[in-house]
C-alpha positions in Angstrom: -5.3 7.4 10.5 -2.9 5.3 8.5 -0.4 5.1 11.4 -3.1 3.9 13.8 -4.3 1.3 11.3 -0.7 0.0 10.8 -0.3 -0.4 14.5 -3.6 -2.2 14.8 -2.6 -4.6 12.1 0.6 -5.4 13.9 -0.8 -5.7 17.4 -0.4 -9.5 17.4 3.3 -10.3 17.6 5.0 -12.7 15.2 5.8 -15.7 17.4 7.0 -19.2 16.8 4.2 -21.6 16.0 3.0 -24.3 18.3 5.0 -26.8 16.4 8.3 -24.8 16.7 11.3 -27.0 16.9 13.2 -27.8 20.1 16.5 -26.4 21.0 18.5 -28.9 18.9 16.2 -28.1 15.9 16.6 -24.4 16.4 20.4 -24.8 16.4 20.3 -26.9 13.3 18.2 -24.3 11.5 20.6 -21.5 12.7 23.6 -23.5 11.4 21.9 -23.9 8.0 21.0 -20.2 8.0 24.5 -19.0 8.7 26.0 -21.5 6.3 23.6 -20.3 3.5 24.3 -16.7 4.3 28.0 -17.3 4.0 27.7 -19.2 0.8 25.7 -16.4 -0.7 28.1 -13.7 0.5 31.0 -15.0 -1.5 29.7 -14.4 -5.1 27.8 -11.3 -4.0 30.9 -9.8 -2.4 32.7 -10.5 -5.7 30.0 -8.6 -7.5 30.4 -5.7 -5.0 34.1 -5.6 -5.7 33.4 -5.6 -9.5 31.0 -2.6 -9.4 33.0 -0.7 -6.8 35.2 1.3 -9.2 32.1 2.6 -11.0 30.4 3.4 -7.6 33.5 5.2 -6.4 33.6 7.3 -9.6 30.0 8.2 -10.0 28.2 7.6 -6.6 30.9 7.9 -4.0 28.7 9.1 -1.1 25.4 7.2 -1.5 26.8 4.0 -3.1 23.4 2.8 -4.3 24.8 0.0 -6.4 26.5 -1.6 -3.3 23.3 -1.1 -1.3 21.3 -3.0 -3.9 23.7 -6.0 -3.6 23.3 -5.8 0.2 19.5 -5.8 -0.1 19.6 -8.8 -2.5 21.9 -10.7 -0.1 19.6 -10.0 2.9 16.5 -11.1 1.0 18.1 -14.3 -0.3 19.6 -15.1 3.1 16.2 -15.0 4.9 13.8 -16.2 2.3 14.2 -20.0 2.9 13.9 -19.6 6.7 11.3 -17.0 7.6 8.9 -14.5 6.1 8.8 -10.7 6.4 5.7 -8.5 6.3 5.9 -4.8 6.0 3.0 -2.9 7.5 2.6 0.8 6.6 5.0 0.8 3.6 3.0 3.7 2.2 4.2 5.8 5.1 7.8 5.5 4.0 9.4 8.6 2.4 10.5 8.2 -1.2 13.9 6.5 -1.6 15.3 9.8 -2.8 14.1 11.7 0.3 16.6 11.9 3.2 15.5 10.7 6.6 16.7 9.3 9.9 15.2 5.9 10.4 15.2 4.6 14.0 14.2 1.1 15.2 14.1 -1.1 18.2 16.9 -3.7 18.4 16.2 -7.2 19.6 18.1 -9.7 17.5 20.9 -10.4 15.0 18.1 -10.7 12.4 17.2 -7.0 12.7 19.8 -5.9 10.2 18.8 -8.5 7.6 15.1 -7.5 8.1 15.5 -3.8 7.8 16.9 -4.1 4.2 13.4 -5.2 3.3 12.4 -1.5 3.6 14.1 -1.0 0.2 15.5 2.3 1.2 19.2 3.2 0.5 20.2 4.1 4.1 23.5 3.7 5.9 23.6 1.9 9.2 25.6 3.3 12.1 27.4 0.3 13.4 30.1 -0.5 16.0 33.6 -0.9 14.7 34.0 -4.6 15.4 31.2 -5.4 12.9 33.4 -4.1 10.1 36.1 -6.7 11.0 33.8 -9.7 10.3 35.2 -11.4 7.1 33.2 -10.7 3.9 30.1 -9.3 5.8 32.1 -6.5 7.5 34.1 -5.9 4.4 30.8 -5.4 2.4 29.7 -2.9 5.0 32.9 -1.0 4.4 32.4 -1.0 0.6 28.8 0.2 1.0 29.8 3.1 3.2 28.0 2.3 6.4 29.2 4.5 9.2 31.7 3.1 11.8 31.3 4.0 15.4 33.6 3.4 18.4 31.0 3.5 21.1 33.1 4.9 24.0 35.2 7.3 21.8 33.9 10.8 21.9 35.9 11.8 18.8 34.3 8.9 16.9 30.9 9.9 18.0 31.4 13.5 16.7 32.7 12.1 13.4 29.6 10.0 13.0 27.5 13.0 13.7 29.3 15.0 11.1 29.3 12.2 8.5 25.6 11.5 9.0 24.6 15.2 8.6 26.7 15.4 5.4 25.1 12.2 4.0 21.6 13.5 4.8 22.3 16.9 3.2 23.5 15.1 0.1 20.2 13.2 -0.2 21.0 10.0 1.6 19.5 8.4 4.7 20.8 6.9 7.9 19.4 4.2 10.2 20.2 3.9 13.9 19.3 1.7 16.8 18.8 4.4 19.5 18.9 1.9 22.3 22.6 1.5 21.4 22.7 -2.2 21.7 20.4 -5.3 21.5 17.9 -5.9 24.2 18.7 -9.1 26.1 15.4 -9.5 28.0 13.0 -8.4 25.2 12.1 -5.1 26.9 12.9 -2.0 24.9 15.6 0.1 26.4 15.9 3.9 26.8 16.7 5.8 23.6 19.8 7.8 23.3 19.7 11.3 21.8 22.2 11.1 19.0 19.9 10.0 16.2 17.4 12.8 17.0 20.1 15.5 17.2 21.3 14.4 13.8 17.8 14.8 12.3 17.4 18.2 13.8 20.8 19.5 12.6 20.2 18.1 9.1 16.6 19.3 9.0 15.1 15.9 8.0 12.3 13.8 9.5 12.7 10.8 11.8 10.9 7.6 10.6 10.2 5.3 13.6 10.1 1.6 12.7 9.0 -1.3 15.0 10.5 -4.8 14.4 8.1 -7.4 15.8 9.2 -11.0 16.0 12.9 -11.0 15.4 13.6 -11.9 19.0 11.1 -14.7 18.9 12.7 -16.2 15.8 16.3 -15.7 17.0 16.2 -15.5 20.8 19.9 -16.5 20.8 22.3 -15.9 17.9 22.8 -19.7 17.5 19.1 -20.6 17.5 16.5 -19.9 14.8 12.7 -20.6 14.8 10.5 -20.6 11.8 7.9 -17.8 11.6 7.1 -14.3 10.3 8.7 -11.0 11.2 6.6 -7.8 10.9 8.1 -4.4 10.1 5.8 -1.7 11.3 6.4 1.7 9.7 5.1 4.8 11.6 4.4 8.2 10.1 7.5 10.5 9.8 8.0 12.9 12.6 9.2 16.5 12.3 10.5 18.8 15.1 13.3 21.2 15.8 13.6 19.7 19.3 15.7 16.6 19.6 14.2 15.6 23.0 10.7 15.9 21.6 11.6 13.7 18.6 13.1 11.2 21.0 10.0 10.9 23.1 7.6 10.8 20.2 9.7 8.2 18.3 10.1 5.9 21.3 6.3 6.1 22.0 5.6 5.2 18.3 8.0 2.3 18.3 6.7 1.0 21.6 3.0 1.3 20.4 3.3 -1.7 18.0 5.2 -4.0 20.4 3.2 -6.9 21.9 1.4 -5.9 25.1 1.4 -2.2 24.2 
């Protein structure tokens, strides 16, 4: 089927080329990447501020105008430094169809990369990310969901807000491992994302990121190369545990060595 074909096409991981730079070269590339990203963020954040009154009046929940600026920023940030290939894009639900997207989490580049899906989702992200100057502020303007990881009240609020967003026609994206993998091995999935999907009555769309950890093994190092986003067929179930197991198997199936 289409899902199997997508996995087959992505079986070879995106890895640094034989001529990949040494550690100093990787750090220089990372410095240019972050400098370029910051340079771009200033005028684009100004644009976000300019359109925010209209977004607040006419699209307060979904904030598609702000998301469009985020997507432009992510594309322009990465374009000079690496390439992104989307495998199985035809499996994506329409932009107007609500869904819970779940992905493995390996690198700082994951967030930049997932904007290439061109779907107006909201990330669920830890509170400290919203405090990062300009980037965190743009997340706040876009309406991404803030989570205090160890706070039960915050977890319940994110659950409530996610369901409300999905029932209004929006989508959410979560990293069910809960944090970045430090050793490259995919961690266990937590149940929250799948409970949200069941309660809202929407599908889960598993997504595998291949190569982000090779390109940016450490936050201050960056290799050249290509990242692959592998989209798997949407999953439906009324059982959160079933959705978790099937989603994790789908994401794992496109990782190197699977």
